[in-house]
GUDRENDO-42340 format. One record per residue (C-alpha): residue in three letters; x, y, z. Coordinates in steps of 0.001 Angstrom, whole numbers, plus 500000, padded with zeros to 6 digits. Example, Ala and Ser with C-alpha at 12.3 -4.5 7.8 and 13.67 -1.06 7.14 Angstrom:
ala512300495500507800 ser513670498940507140 
***
This chain:
met508709461246481643 asn508856464693482762 thr512744465904482396 ser511784469812483008 ala513639471596485584 pro511478472671488673 gln509773476026488136 gln510440479055490353 phe507945480235493246 ser505813476715492418 his506132474983495823 pro505379476858499123 asp508443475329501019 val511202474644498614 thr512912476888495889 ala513199475439492376 lys516853474440493568 gly515715472545496220 glu516442474890499115 ala514117475557502004 arg512141478483501155 ala512311481541503544 ser509227482636505419 val508062485678507811 ala506238485026511186 phe504105487431512269 arg505154489721515254 arg502595492471515664 leu500052494361513936 glu501259497767513264 thr499255498667509977 leu495534497075509091 trp494993498049505513 ile491545498117504221 asn491393498046500330 thr488386500079499452 gly487898498517496149 thr489717497814492624 leu487809500748490886 cys490016503620489938 asn489607506903487765 ile492538506201485906 glu494405503103484432 cys498215503434484995 ala500599501464482607 asn502070499373485443 cys499487499215488155 tyr500589497637491343 ile497217496001491873 his495518496119488557 ser493064498932489030 ser491095500863486454 pro487888502790485865 thr486470499263484987 glu488038496807487384 asp485973495949490047 arg487137492269491071 leu487565493776494473 ser484348495362495463 tyr483642498717497541 ile483970497685501329 ser481158499233503578 ala481974501258506617 ala479900498543508360 glu482394495866507192 ala485285497714507900 ala483951498540511419 arg484262494899512188 phe487971494696511676 leu488449497939513521 asp486804496097516472 glu488898493175516158 ala492247495258516080 ala491288497084519159 ala490549493451520726 leu493861492289519731 ala495503495377521072 arg493932494931524484 val495055491001524496 ser498578491970523584 gly499008494965525437 ser500184496882522190 asp498978500076520624 leu496191500399518200 pro497470499898514709 glu497541502633512052 ile494712501941509667 gly495818502376505928 phe493127502844503044 thr494131501787499543 gly492588500990496504 gly491919501540493712 glu491414504845494355 pro490038505298497907 phe487644508483497260 met485480506401494946 asn484318504627497656 pro481220506155499053 asp482090505331502453 met485742506495502435 leu485098509463504514 ala482824507488507135 met485697504691507284 ala488256507345508201 ala486064508928510778 asp485302505990512208 ala488952504556512541 leu489972508271513867 ser487472508372516451 arg488744505088517941 gly492177506755518283 his493554505269515275 lys496093506984512935 val494949506819509559 leu496610506671506277 ile494930507176502751 leu496694506511499568 thr495580508651496817 asn496298509961493303 ala494702513243494326 met492818513935491331 gln489008514257490635 pro487647511764493051 met489682513610496055 met488648517091494781 arg484903516754494350 pro483651519459496675 lys481851517152499070 ile485180515113499778 arg487157518245500447 gln484707519667502880 gly484494516192504614 leu488373516298504578 met488585519492506168 glu486302518424508819 leu488561515279509493 arg491626517545509715 glu489966520309512087 arg489042517495514310 tyr492111514976514376 gly494932516930512844 ala498015515320511762 ala496247511795512995 leu495229511845509442 thr497893511625506695 leu497420511262502942 arg500281509857500563 val499862511020497361 ser500995509196494549 leu503566511310492296 asp505569508742490255 his508265511029488943 tyr509015514668489588 thr508877515358485985 glu505458515793484095 ala506401513483481125 leu507262510439483300 his504553510795485777 asp502167511146482697 ala503849508063480902 glu502527506158483780 arg499194507614484451 gly498247509299481223 ala498290512720479500 gly497501515606482138 ser497579513452485269 phe500636515375486591 gln498968518727486667 lys495619517346487938 thr497637515645490759 met499547518816491369 glu496523520643491994 gly495299518182494635 leu498794518130496178 arg498727522026496424 trp495358521995497837 leu496008519631500548 ala499158521475501465 ala497769524771501534 asn494761523494504059 gly497566521933506175 phe496993518343505972 ala499993516092506893 leu501444514828503675 ala503445511944502320 ile504742511190498737 ala504808507967496904 gly507173507798494034 arg508780504972491678 thr512259504287491107 thr511607503692487331 ser513752506405485793 gly517090504994486075 glu518363507769488374 asp520025506913491488 glu518162507602494510 ala520076511005495444 thr519282512405492029 glu515704511436492298 arg515107512990495817 thr516855516194494643 gly514470516273491877 tyr511377515869494190 ile512812518449496333 ala513007521030493533 ile509390520408492434 phe508015520864496009 glu510085524025496391 lys508617525347493133 glu504917524582494354 gly505416525629497682 ile504834522222499168 gly506565521853502523 leu507635518451502148 asp511160517064503099 gly512019515055499786 gly515052513670501766 asp512920511899504571 pro512220508333503230 ser508903508341505595 thr508064511613503820 leu508993510628500047 val508626506706499634 leu510261505493496545 phe508941502179495578 pro510819499554493157 glu508832498699489939 met507103495624489922 asp507325493056486854 glu505390489948487332 glu507841488512484253 ala511042489513485900 asp513637487129486565 val514634487456490300 pro515859484888492810 glu513850483135495118 ile514401483890498780 thr515796480957501014 thr516312480723504554 ala520056481525504180 cys519225484839502452 trp518528486286505761 gly521954486341506667 ile523379486954503484 leu521633489825502777 asp521668491034506484 val517975491437506031 asp515678491281509254 pro512540489293508315 gly510620491494510682 ala511255494414508569 met508750492809505759 met505202493943505368 cys503889490505506378 ala505411490480509791 thr503545493717510903 ser500532494185508283 arg497375492542506905 met494732493574504547 val491056493334504241 val489489492992500910 lys486019492355499642 arg485988490130496515 lys483265490634494053 gly480231488350494914 ala481719487462498221 ala479479487348501448 ala482128488986503422 pro485568490511503227 ala488616488331503793 val492346488840505231 val495303488670503008 ala499073488763504063 cys499914491347501483 thr499033494547499931 leu500439493631496623 leu498945489952496311 pro495326490091497038 asp494535487774494230 asp496869484897495236 pro494962482368497209 gln498010481252499047 phe498393484615500526 glu494708484580501860 thr494747483986505482 gly491382483926506820 ala488400485678507386 thr489341487345510681 leu492329488948511708 ala492763486449514464 glu492978483775511605 ser495314485858509645 leu498586485924512083 gly500590483171511139 thr503562482653509333 val503753483930505521 lys505810481865502679 leu507676484186500433 asn506400482148497498 his506127484870494996 arg508627486778493066 his507137490134494358 cys508237488942497933 ala511720488945496723 lys511886492103494214 phe509635494444496051 cys510293493551499741 val513321491607500492 leu515589492882497645 gly514059496109496952 gly513608497060500665 ala509863498354500021 asn507406498749502841 cys504042500258502167 ser503541501292505609 ala506907503431505871 
***
């Protein structure tokens, strides 16, 4: 006879305490993420998506494969009468994908706003990539935004996450982007134990010192993400939590975004509900966008810690 207590996040519909698990209904497609592949030029101490120079479980997606989902996104927008979604590119490091510039150009030419997440290090700073980015900026202006990962405003804490020398290399890329008039945002982490006001003040100071014209007080310009810990003891989110916490389920990422991934060895890409959970089969929603627009059950600790309790949104 098994007398062990039920495990957290083990049943899609009920929590370990037997309460109804919260879910998020799809509302509209505001951001379509395209994962360019999990290969990255560095390996972080705690990478949100477990990328590294050898991690290729998510393969490079091609421009032709991405274009099929851009076609579908346009069709969905026509049917619903909504605006075209923003197209976000994430990795890994997107600029390692040889089709990155072609995919960005395709999305921009169709009228999408484009957001590229990057560490602004060597892959982005290759002369061919810089030239291509300059051409996109000249043609499309602020429709293209690059969000640079700067985990902390101090070199020591940033390098503790990303490796010695990473801060200076990222700052070089960030200075180049700012000097050439790119629309920019920064992604930081709340790992230092500081309160948000102190952390933002630190970023503001480094932006001023480096001549980078960014408003560190603007949450859409400086996005501070909570840390993710797959072993953390976090509460499960029940249907009652929305009211208790005064949180709108429509503010969750999975209400307004989906991500396309290409698994190693797969014949075609797939769509997942969450940018943070590409490897959990319960969050794979189909082979097409149309198949993916259902309700998402919050059956993972990241749903609780990162999104509901942490208030994070990758599209912010």
